[in-house]
C-alpha angles and dihedrals in degrees: 000000000000092000092052092049091049091048092049092049093049092046092050091050093050090046089058097043107041140054117262097259092051091045091052093051092048091046092054092051093048094047092047091051092046089053091050091052091049091051090052090050090049091054091050093048092047090052090051091048091051092049095048091045090054091049091050092047090050091050091048092050092048092051093049 
């Protein structure tokens, strides 16, 4: 959530300070970078889910 708020604040500032073409180029760069960060977070979360799932499966097999 913090990243989105920061991105929105920066984008609003650039919108007010630059011409439209410059704003669009900056916007594209920011959105691309934001997407890359989200993809990295997704990979990390998937890895954590896999690890915890394996632990749970191991615990379930031990209890059976």
